[in-house]
N, C-alpha and C positions, 0 to 999 in steps of 0.2 A: 477782479471785482464782480460780485454776483449778489443776488438776493438769496440768502440761505435761511433766514428766520423771519417769520411774519407773525405779528400779534393781532388777534381779532377779538375785541370785546363784544360780548352779547348781553343784551339787557332784557330779553324776553318779549320784545315787540314783535308785531306781525311780519316785519321785514327780516327777522334774524335768519331765517332759512335761506333767503336769497343772498344776504351778506356772506354767509358761510359758503354758499355755492360759488360766488364770485371769487372769494379768497382762495378756495381750492383750485378754481380754474387758473388763476394767476400763478399759484404755487407750483402747479404741474409743469409750467414752462421752465421753472428753475430748479425743479426737484427740491423745493424748499420745505422746511419744517414749519408747521402752523401751530402756534399755541393759541388755543381758543379759551378765552378768559371770561368767567362770570363772577361778578361780585354781588354777594348777598348783603343787603342792608342790615345793620345791627339794630334790632328793634329797641334796644336800650337807649339808643341815641334819641329816640322820639319821646322818651319819658317826660322831659320837661314840657313837651307840647301838650300831652294829654293827661299827665299824671296829677295835676293840681285838682284837689277836691275829691280824689278817689282814694280808697283804702289801699294799703300795700298789697293785699290779696288780689284786689281787682286789677291793679297795675301788673302784677306778676302773671295773672291769667291772660291779660291782653298781650304781654310780651311772649308768653308761651305759644299762644295762638298765632301771632305774627311770625314767630320762628318756624312753626310747622308749615305755614303757608309758603314761607320763603324757601324752605327745604324742598317742598313738593314742586315749586316752580323751577328750582334749579335742576331737579331730577328730570323734569319734562325737557328742559333745554339740553341736558346731557344726552337724553335719548335722541334728540334731533341730531346732535353731533355724532353719536355712535352710528345712527342709521346712515348718515351721509358717508362716513368713513367706510362702512360695510359696502354700500352700493358702489363706491368708487375704488374699492380695494386698497384703501389707504391704511398702512400700518399705524397703530397707535403705540407710540413709544415715549419714554420719559427722558431718554438721554441718547446722544448720538452714538452710532455704531461705526467702527472702522470700516471704510469701504462702502458705506451706505450711500447709494446714489439714486434715491427715489423720493417721491413726496411722502412725508410723514406728518403726524399730527399728535397733539396731546390736549387733554382737558385740564385746565387749572381753575381752581375755585377758591375764593377768599370771602371773608366777612369784613365789611368796612365801607369806605367811600370809594366809589369806582374811579373818580377823577384822581384821587391821591394815589391809589394803587396802580392805575394806568400810567401816571407820570413816572412812577418808579420802575415798573417792569418794561415800559415802552423804551427806556434808554438802552435796553439790551436786545432790541429787535432791529432788523435791517429795514423793516417797513411795518407801519401800522395801518390796518384797513378798517374803516368805520363807515357808517352811513350818516348822512345828515339827519337831524331830528325829524320825526314824523308825528302825526297826531296821537299815536298811541305808544310812542317810545317813552322810555324813562325820562322824568324831568332832569335827571342827572346827565343825559346825553350831551346837551350843549356844553356843560361844564367839562365833561370828559373830552369832547372834541377840542375844546380850548386848551385843556391840559396837554393833550397829545401834540398840538401845534406848538405850544410855547414853552413846555417844560421838559420835553423828551429829547430835543435836539435830533429827532429822527424824522424822515419824510412820512407824510400821512396821505393815504389814498382815500379821499372822501367820495363815497358812492352817492349817487342821487337817490332820493327816497324810493324804496321798493324797486330797486334796479333789477331787471330780469337777468338771470345768469347768462353770461355770454363771454366769448373770447375777447380779451382786452389787450391792447398794446400792439395791434397790427398796424394801425394808422395813428401815429402819435403826433400831437401838436404841442409846440413849446411857445408859451407866452413870454417873449423876451423883451426886456427893457434895460438890461445891463446892470440891474441892481444886485447887491450882494445876495439878497433873498432869491432872486431868479437864478443866479449862478449856483447857489446851493441846491436849488431844485433840479437844475440840469445835471449836476454831479450825482445827485441821488438817483436820477432816472437813467443814468448811463446803461445799466444792465438791460433795461427795458428798451432803450433806444437802439442798442446793438442787436436786439432780437426783432425789431420792428420791420415791417415790409416797406413802410414809407414814414418819413419824418418831415413835418412841416414846421417852419419857424414863422411865428406871427409877430410882426413888429408894427406897433402903431407909431407912425412918424409924427413927432411933435417937437415942441421946443425942448423937451427933456430927453427925447430919444431921437437921435439923428438917423438918417436914412441908411447909413452903412452898418448899423448895429447888428442887424440880422445876418448880413454877409460875413461879418467878423465871427459870429458864433458858428456859422456854417463852416468857415475855414478851420476853426478849432475842432469841431466834430469830425472834420475830414481826416484828421490825424488818427482818429479811432476807427476809420473805415466806414463812417456814416456819411451819407451824401444827402443832406436835407434839401428841401425846396423852401425858398425864402418868399414869404408872402407879406408885402407891406400894405398897410391900409391907413386911412384917416379915420379919426373918431367920428362916428355918426352922431345924430342929434340925441340919441338915447345914451350916449357915453361910451367909453372904451370897452367896458365889460360886456355890454350887449352886442357891440359891434364885433368884438372878439368871438363871442359865442356864435354869431351869424357866420363869421369866417370859418370857424371850426366845423359848423354844420355843412357848409358848402364843400369843404374838403373831406367830408365823411370821416372826421376824426373820431376814434373810439376811446381816446384817453388824452387829457390835456395836462401839461406840466406847467406849473406856475409857482412863482415865489409868493409867499403869504405875508400880507400886511407890511409893505415897505414903509407906510406911515403908521402913526399911532392908531391903536384900535378905537380910541375916542374920536379921532378925526375921521376914520373910516365910517363909524357909526353915524356921525353928524353929517358929513359931507358926501358919504358914499365912496365907493372905490371899486377897483377891479376885483379884489378878494371878496368883498361883500356881494357883488353881483354874481360871482361864480358860486358862492355859498348858497345863495338864494335861488338861482335860476338855472344852473347847469343841469342838463339832462344826461350828461356823460360823466364818467369818473374823472376826478381832478386830483392829480398828485401835487400836494402842497409841500413847501418846505419854508421854514422861517429861519 
């Protein structure tokens, strides 16, 4: 089991260069292939919004202008991709080669809705790497992140906004509560856990998660040659999510593994939850699986 294909959607925001750098850093560990995807919006989809009261020629002119701007924007992004591949000596390929055992990359471009295309193409990736929304990212990014989490059936590595490129997966933390979601996250992270220098299991002891849960996971990982450190903690006054992040910081974790949304998204939005806290506040990459 390994990570062989990674999908990285780029939307043209100021953090795209760092997203790509982080993706390539992780891909190098596994000699993985990185598909970098950009989706151009179809200007015709906006006609109902601005077309009323305008002549056909004016609408067509606006669509043509928007298309030209979109193409130019995509070319700028592609240049960023090509520059990084050149600087890192990453071969750009469109299909696997027999015996190929090095990091590779490809640029793929579509016209349509990013969330819909990401949901489709993400199902054929071992890992999806995205960044959480920033002030200048596409309004579509939140929808795309949700599509990646809930419609792909694949793990999603959510980077903090404008994350500086750095080595990830040396000291990994697992947020473990025994749910099916957290079990899927651990399974998805096995290739990373096997490469890690240190693995920490964080378990918040409560009425729902008993004290031996972390030890049981440690025993399971032991069969894969992984020897984790089990860290048990009580929820602090700011909630499990914040306390978990404090524990991860103290352990110098550079990647956290976590199940996403054990409860309904509505309940998470209204009452809060660990996933919501990590999405909003984590300053380290978090590998989510739903």
